[in-house]
N, C-alpha and C positions, 0 to 999 in steps of 0.2 A: 765720724761714725755713728756715734750715738743719736745722730739725728735721723737716721733711716728708721723708717716704720712701714707698718702695713705690708704692702706688696713687694716693696724695694727691699725690706728686710728678710722677706721670705726665702729668698735664694742666698742669702749671706748670713752665716753664723757670726754674728758680732760679739765681742766679748762683752760678758755681763757679770754682775756680781749678786749672787743670791744670797738672802740671809735666811738660814735655817735654824731651828731650834724648838724646845719644848714650849708648851703655852706660859706666857707672862715670863719668859726668859730675858725679855729686854730687846727683841730684834727691832720693832718699831723705833725704839728709842736710839739704836745705833744708826738706822737710816736717817732719822731726824737729825742727828747730831752732825752727820756727814753733809745733810742738805743745809742745815743752819736755819731751818724754819719749822714750826710746829704745824704740821698739816694732816697727820694721821690720826684716825680714830684711836682712841686709848681707854683702858679701863681695867679693872681687876679681872675680868672674865675674858672670853675669847673674843677679840675683836677683829683680827684678820681673818675674814672668812671667804675671801676670793684672792687670789694671787694679784697683786698690783705690780705692774711692770713701770718702773719710775725710770724716764729719759732726762738726765740733767744735761741742759744746753747752755753753754756759756756765750753770753754776747756782751758788747760793749755798752749798751745802752743802760742807764741807772735803773730803769724800771724792772720789776719781777712780776711774772704772772704765770698761770698754768693753763694748759689746754687738754682737754679729754678727746680721745679718738672718737667715742661715741657721742660727742658733741661737736662736729666740725664748724670752725668758724666762730665759737663761743670762747670769749676770752674772760678767765677768772683771775681778777686782780687781787682779790681778798682771800688769804690762804685759809680763813675760817670757812669760807664758802666752798673751797676745794674739799675741805673736811666733810662738809656736810653732803656734797656731791659723791664722795666715796661711800659715805654711809648709806645714802639714798640708793645708789646703784647696786650695793651690796644687798640691800633688803629686797631690792626689785628682783634679783635673781635667786638668793638663796633665802629669801624669807627673814621675817623679823624676829625668829626664836632661835637664835643660834645656829641656824643651817649653815653648810659649807658647799661651795661650788667651785669648780675648777675653771670656770670662765673667767678670763683675764679682764682687769680694768688697766687701760693703758693711759698714763698720764706724762705728759711733758712740762717740765718746769724751765723757765727761761730766766736766767739770772747772772749778773756779772760776778756773782760771788760762788760759783761752784765750778767744779771740772766737769769736762765732758765724760760722762759715764752713765751705764745704764744699771739700775739697781732693781732687785726683785724682792718683794716683800712677800713671804708665803705663810699660809696659816701654820700656827703652832701645833705640835704634835700632842695630841690628848688620847687618854686612854678608855675614859668613861664617857659614854654618850650623855649629852644634856640637851633638853629642849627638843628641836625637831631633828636632833642628828641621828643618823642611822646606827644600828648596832655595830657595824664594821667601820665606824669613824676613823679609828687609828689607822687601819689598812688603807683606807681611801686616801688619807692625808699623806702617808708615807708614799703611796704610788704617785700622787700629784707631786710631791717634792722631787722624786726621782726623775720625773719627767724634765726636770730643769737641770738638775746638778749632774746628769749623766752625760752631757755634752761637753766636749773637751774645751770648748770655748768660755765655759763657766767657771768663775772664782767663786769658791764657796766661803762663806763667812759662817763657821760653826760657832753659834752663839750658845754659851753655857753660863748659867749663874754661879758665882763664887762660893755661895752658901749651900751648894749641894755636891755631893760626891761626883768628881769628874769622870770616874769609871763607870758611872751610870748615865753618862750624858747621851741623850737621843740624837743630838746634833752630830756628835764625833761618829756615833755607830752609823748613821746614814752618809755622813761624809766618806766613811772608809768604804762604803758600798759604791757610791758614785765616783769616788777618786781613789782607787786601791792604792796607788803608789804615793798619795799624798802630795802630788805637786801642785795642786790646785786649791789647798785647802789652808785657810787661816783660821786659828783658834781665837775667839774674843770671849774674855772673861768679863762679865757685867756684876753688878751689884757689889762691888769691893768694898763699898762704904756701910754695908749692913752685915758683915761677916761678925761672927761671935768674937767677943773681946779676947785678945789674945792670940788670935789666929790672923794669918794673911794668906795671900794667893802667890807668893813669891815661887814656891815649887811648881805651881800651875804655869806661871809666866816662863820660866826657865825650861820648861818641858821635862821636867824630872817625873812628872807623874804619867803622862801619856805624850810621848814626843811626837812633834810635827816638823816637817820638812821647812815650813814657812814661819812657824813659830806661834807665838801667842800675842795678844795685846789686850791689857786690861784697861777698862774703861768705868766711869762712873757716870749713871743714868740719872736722869730727874726722876724723883720719887713721885708717888700718886699725889703726895701733898704739895709738891712743886707744880705739879699739873693743875691742881684745883685752885692754887693760888696765883696761877697764870705766870709762874717765874719762867724767863725767858731762857732761849739757848744760850744767849751771851753769859748770863749769870750762871748758868749751869756749867759751862765751860771754865768760867773763873772758879768756881767751886772745885771743879776737877782738878784744875792747876795746883790750887792751894792744897788740896787733899795729898795728891803725890808728892809736893814738896815738903810737906811737914811730917810724913810718916818714914821712919829710918828703913823700914823693911823695903821699900822700893827705891831706896838710892841705889844709883848704879844700874838702874833699868830703864833709863829714860827712851831708849830704843823701843821700847815694848809697853809704855804707859801713856794713855791718853788719847782723844780722839784724833788729835794732829798727827801723832804717829801711825794710827790706824790708817788715816788718808794717805800719808806719806807711803806707807808699806803697799797699801793697795796700788797706788801710783806706780811704783817701781815693778811691782808684780805684773800689773796690766802690760807695762811697757815690755817686759821681757816675754809675757805671753803673746804679745802682738808680734815681737820679733820672731818667736818660733813659728808662728802661724803665718807670718808675712807672705811667703809664696802663694799659699793657696788662698789666702785673703785677697791677694792682688787680683789672681785669676777670677776669683767670684766677684769682686768689684767691678772688674772689666766687663764680665759677661752681663750683670746686672745692668751695667751702664748702657751697652749696647740695646738691651731689651728695652729699657726705658726711653732711650733716645728715638727707638723706633716708634714707640708708642706715642711720644710727644710730636714726632713728625706726622703720625697718622692724624692727631687732633689739629695740627696745623694752628696757624695764626687767624685771629678774627679779622675780616676784611672789613674795613669801615666805608670806604668810597663805594659809589654805584659801579664804577669801572673794575674795582677789585672784586666786588661781589659777581659782576657778570663772568669775569674770568674764572672765579671759583666754580660757579654753576656749570660753566661750559666744561672744566676739567672733570668735574663729577659725572656729567652726562657721558663724556667721551669714555671715562674709565668704566662706567656701568655698562655701556655698549660693548666695550671690548672684553670685559668680564663675562657678559652674555654669550658672546660668540664664541670665546674660549671654552666655556663650559659645554657648549653645544658641539664644538668640533673636538672636544677631548683634549684641548692644549692646556688647561689649567693644572693645578696640583692634582696629581693622580692619587686617589684614594685605594687603599688595599683592603679596605673593610667590605665596600659593596659597592655595586654599580651606579654611576652617577652620571648627570649630563646627557651626552649623546648616546653614550653606551645604553642607557635606559631606553632611548628612542629605538635603537637597533633591535634592543630584546623585544620591544612591543611588537615591530614588525615582524620578526622572524620567529621567534619563540610563542608568541601569543597570536598575531593575526594570522600568519601562514599555517601555524600548527591548527588553529581552530577550523580553518577552511579543509585543511586536509582530513579532518575527522568527520566532516559532514558526509553522509551517505545519501546520495542523490536519489536512491531508490526507495528510502526508508518510510517516506509518508506516500509513496505510490503502491495502491493495492493491485493484485491483479483483476479485480471487478472493474477498477478504474481504467486500466489499459483495454480490456474487452469492450466497454462501454464507448470509449473514444474510437476504437477501430470500428465498431459497427454503426456508430453515428456518422463516421466519415464514409463508409460504403453506400449509405443512402438507400433509396428503396430497392435497388437490383443487386446490391453486394458488390464485391470487387474481386478480381483474380489476383491482384497484386497487394501488397502490404502499403496501405495509404501513408503519406508523409505527415498529413496533419495531426493525427495523435501523436506521434514523435514531437513535432513542434510544440504543441500545446503543453506536453509535460516538460520539455525541456525548459521553456519559458518560465515556468513555475519554479523549477530548481534555480535557474539564473536569478530570479527575483530574491531568492533566500539569500543572496550573497550580498545585498544591499545593506541590511541592518549590521552585520558585522563589519562591513567597510566603513560605515558612518562611525561606529563605535570606536573603531581604531584611530579614526581622525579625532575624536574626542579624547581618547588617552593620550595622543601626542598633544593636543592643546593643554591638557593637564599638567603634562610634564614640563612644558614651556613656561607655564605658570609659576611651577614649583622652581625652576631654574631662575625666573626673573625675581623670585623672594630669595634666592640665595646670593644673589650678586650684591658686593659691596655693602654687607650687613653692618659692618663696623662703621664704615663710612657714613652711612645713611643714618645710622642710630643717633647721631649728633643732631640732625634736622629732622625732627618727627613730621613736620608740615610736608616739607619736600618728599619724604619717603612715602607719605600717604598719597601725595599727588602723582608721584612717579608710579606708584603702584596701580592707581586709577588709570593712568594713561596706557600703561603697558597692557593691562588687562583688557581695555577696549580696544586697543589695536590688535591683540592677540584674537579677541572674539570676531573682530572684523576680518581677520584673515582666515578664520575658520569657516565663514560663510562661503567663499568661493572654492574653498577645498571640497566643502561638502557637495556644493553644486556639480563640481567636477566629477565627482565619485558618483553621483546619481546619474549623469550623462552617460559615464562609462558603462554603468550597468543597463542602462537604457539601450545603448548602441549595440550592446552584446543580445539584448533580447529582441531588438528590431531586425536583426539580419543575422539568420542562423546560416551558418557557411559549411554545408555538408561537404563542400570539396576541399575542405582543409586537410592538409598531407598528413596529419596524425589523427584524423577521424577514421573509426574502425567500420568500414563498409564492405559491400560485396560478399563473396563467399567467406571471407575471415569471420564475420560476424556469427554466421552459421557453424563454422568450425568451433568458435568459443561457445556457442549454444550447446552443441553436441558435446563437448569437452567437459562442460559443466554437468551433464546429466539431465538437462532440461527437455532435450527432446527424447521422447522414448522409442521413436520409429526411425531407425536410420534411412530405409530407402525412400521414406516419404519426406525427407527433410526439404527445408526450403532453402533456394538459392536467393541472393539480394542482388538487386540492380546496383549499378556502380554508384549511384547516388544515395544508396542506403535504403531504397524501397525495396520490400520482399516480394518475390514471384514464386510460383510454383516450380518444383524440380520437374524433370521430365516424366518421371513415374507419376508424379502427383497430376501433372498436367493431363497425361493420359487418362488417369483414373477420372478426373474432373470431367473430361469430354465424354467419357462414356456414361456419367452420371446425368450428363446434360441430354443426351441422346435418349436415355431411358425417361429422363423427365418429359421431354417432348412427346414420347409415345403414350404416356400416362396422362396426357392433359384432358382426355375425355372422361376421365373418371370424376366421381362425384367430389364435392369440396372436401369432405373429411379426410381424403388420401392427402391433398395438398397440405392441410395442416399437420398431419402426421409427419411430413418431410421436414417442414420447417421447425418443427421443435428440435431437431438436431442442432440447429444453429439459430433458432428463433429467440423469442422474448417471453418471459412468463410474467403473471402478475405479481404485484408485492406479496410478500408474506401475510397472510391473513385474508386476501382476497380470493374468493372461490366462486368462478363462474356457475351460473344456475343453469343445470342440465335441462330444465323444462323452460328455458327462455322462449323456445318457439311457441309452446302452449300459451305462455303468458301474453306473448304479442298477439296470438290469434284470438284469444278470447279471455284470459286470465283466469284459468283453472275451469272448475266444473260450470260455474255459473256463465263464463264466457263461451264455453263450448255450447250450452244451451242456447245463449244470445245469438250465437252464429246461425246453429241450425234453425231457430225460429226465423231468422231474417231470411234465409235461404228459402224455406218453405213459402214464404210469402212472394217470392220473386218468380217471374216468368221468363224463360230462357227462349229467345227467339231461334237459336241454333238447335234446340231440341235435346240440350243435355239433360239427362234425368239427375234427380236430386243425389243418388246414391254416386253416381260418377263425379259430380261436382264435390261431393263430401271427400271422397277418395284423392281428388286433387288438393283440395286443402290440407288433408292429412300428409300428402307426400311433400308440400311446400312447408309443412309444419317441421318437419324432420330435418330439412336443410337450413333452418334460420340459424344465424351466428350469434354467439354471446357478445355481449358489448365490451369493448376493451377497457381495461382499467385507466385511470387518469395518470399513474406512474408506472413505467415499465423498466424492467431490469434484465440484463442477459440471463439466460437459463443456467442453472446450477451445474449442469453437466458440461464439462469441457472436454472437446474433441483434442486429438493430437495436434492438429493444426492451431487451434487455440492456444495451447501450451508453447508451442514453438514461437507462434507470433508474440507472444507476452515475453518470452525470454529474449527474443530478438530486440524488442523495443526497449526493454530494460537495458540491454548491452549497448544499443545505441545511445540512449540517454546518458548512461554513465561515461561512454567515450567522449560525447559532445561536452558533458560537464565538466571532466577533466580539463579539456582544451581551455574552456572559459576560466575554470578555477585558475589555472596558471597564468593566464592572462591578467585575471584581476589581481592575483599576488604580486605581480609585477607593476601594474598600472597605479593601483591604489596607492602604494607608498611614494611613487614617483610624483602623483598629485598633490599628496600631503607636504612633502618637501618642498615642491616649487610653490605651492600657493600659501602655505603655512609657515614653514621652518625657515627656508631660504629667504622667502619675503620678509620675514620678521628681521633676520639678520641684515638684509640690506637696508631696509627703510626705518629700523628703529630710531636710529640716531636722528635722522631728519624730524621723525614725528615728535620726539620728546624735545627737540629745539623749538619746533613750531607751537607745541602746546605748553612748554614751561619757559622759554626764554622771553621773559616780558619784564620790562624794567619796573613796572608796577607791582610786580610779585616777587621781587628780589629780597627785599627786607622781611616779608613774610616767610618765605620759603628757607632762608638762611638763618633764622632765628634759631639759636641753641637753647637746649634745656638748661634749667639751673644746675642740675646734676653735672652736666657736661662742663659747664663753666668752673664749678668747684674742681671737678676732676682734672681739667686742664691745668689749674693752677696748682693742684698738688703734685702733678706729674712735673711740671716746671720747677717747682721747689726741690723735689725729689731728684731731679737731674742736676740742679745746682749743687745740691749735697754730695751726690754721687762724683761729680766732676772735682770737687773739692777733695773728696776722699781719695779719689784717684791721684790728684797731684800731690797730697800729703803723702801717700804711700810710696809715691815715686821719688820724693825727696827724703824719705825716712831713712836715717843711717843704720847701718847693720851692727856696728860696733857698740858695745855695751856702754863704754867710756863716755861716747858721744849721747848715747841715750841719757845717761846720768847727767851728764853736764849741761846740756843745751836743749833737749828736747823733752824736759817734763811737761805733763798735761796741764800743770797748773804753775803760775809765775811764782809761787811760793815756794820756799825750799822744804816746808813739812808738807806740802799738798793740802793744807787745811782750807777749807772755804774762807772768804775774805768776811771775818766778822769784825766790823769796826769796834775799835775799843782793845782789841787783844793783839798782843805782839806774837807774830808767826815766825819771826826770825830766830826769836830765843823760845823754844817751846815750854813757857811757863817755868822756866828757870829750874827744871828738873836737872839734879844733879848727875854729871856723866858717871 
């Protein structure tokens, strides 16, 4: 289980041993003695400035090496290189001036001479900041330590020097906070060899000063002088054995003296600890095993042959198309956070497209002047007794044309949603093959773009069909007397008896009273035809046209035409005086005739004419009727468009994509010459697959071990030690592990 790391260990709280204590209390020396190698930075000042998670992995090969998590694939065979790498990574994160960081360094050491265990070397507690350390360095380090020792799976090595008062031990104080009942704390007394002469640590080791359930173990570390002279761990252990065997104060304390006894005690405590947490550990290991096995299956095996690559590609394409269809149809994993897939398509149709069309006011951009102009233009030179159809058709076609842009925009929205769906299919599967992912993305995008064109063409045809044939016989179209009633209800007609009735096809006609009035006016008009032209113009102004604003007819236009003012009059008189009249008219009579014609000359019509500003009741009624007719027919067309446009988009774009996508991808991508290129994995994927495979093997081994693990304490002690040596000491050549250094019982 100590071999688990990274993501595999995240879901499983594996047992580990954390060494805590004050600065320079000897924590790193204790861990080096357990490993049997000199590989940790040492010195008189603070050296451990980042947590070091050390995983010892026992194997049968004679080689020893280390591997760092931050340098995957790199193997460190020289332990001096391991020491320099630890120092380099520490400086990189915490700086080179005694700074401290809580970011881990993870190191694995593979050796035949260690037990399978996880050790954690934590920064020592310091009170006075030095170098780049912040003013609250003590609080930060204490918080960092508590993050490790508070877990029930952590065994605490509370390291305290023998030459200091045990009652003031920072390690024991923190251990009491993290392990209040003391069931996980082992006291370690270091530097026994440098105590004052005449003193010893016997009372400490017996628990007479501060009792601990798991007791204490005293050890002798290498001194700084030993480190400077490169004294080996083997020599240090030999010196420790001699030290305890020669001092009478430690006779009878063989079970709590020396590194071998510390390893043995750790071994037994870990076994008991594992037994206590075995049920929960089994379930967590099983859950992690299922998750890792699933991830391993997702990565699959590498296909070497062309046939195998072809099968793999076909499987990927088939899964992709199935995932695409499932997302569109809503059969994939349902999200509770937001709408996705086909639900977004439905939302666009109903909540965006339909709602937007319903909010369009067909009469908003039609002014009363536009309607009057259209009606009068349709009347021609003689006017009309009935409301013509042409103005209605012209105006309603303009409003139908306004539906084209939102309909095309709806198709573009659906296209964008399909592109998003295509990007969300098999993301983890395609992540392994970047070239295949890119080619599939291009093929799907091009295919969707090709499907968008016929959908847009069909939508354009639908709008054009509605514009080409205005069906006023539609059962829902408001025509006849009903439209007049609506106009009167809205208060648009100011005179009730003169309201208009409407032909069955929607064309307005005069009511009986208005028809009678119109007839009388026509009779009166015929009786006045003999009057002069000025009276005719006076009648037409009631429903005629006026010049554009700013244009004023010249009241002396007749004078101007006759002779252009005073000079012109003289020119006409002069010319007349020189003429001879064969009929015998006098000059005065001719002059009088010219003056009479001058009064009846017309002003020149302006280039642009608009309806007169004065509206009659008939004008107001006709305007209201046209607006009601336009609104009624627009609603009919709008409902038809709301139904037809989504159907066209679904047929030509969405369903066409679902039906033909698989065939298109096979036709575009399934080529033997492209298989090697498209199924080439990235280096990260290859490394990740190897790690997942190794993790799976470790979890399977852990699962088998836990299944075979006996629950009886006696069997644990007799046959299931984590080390083959009785003391649990790492196998150091030249040392006797069966008899722990001749310490007297």
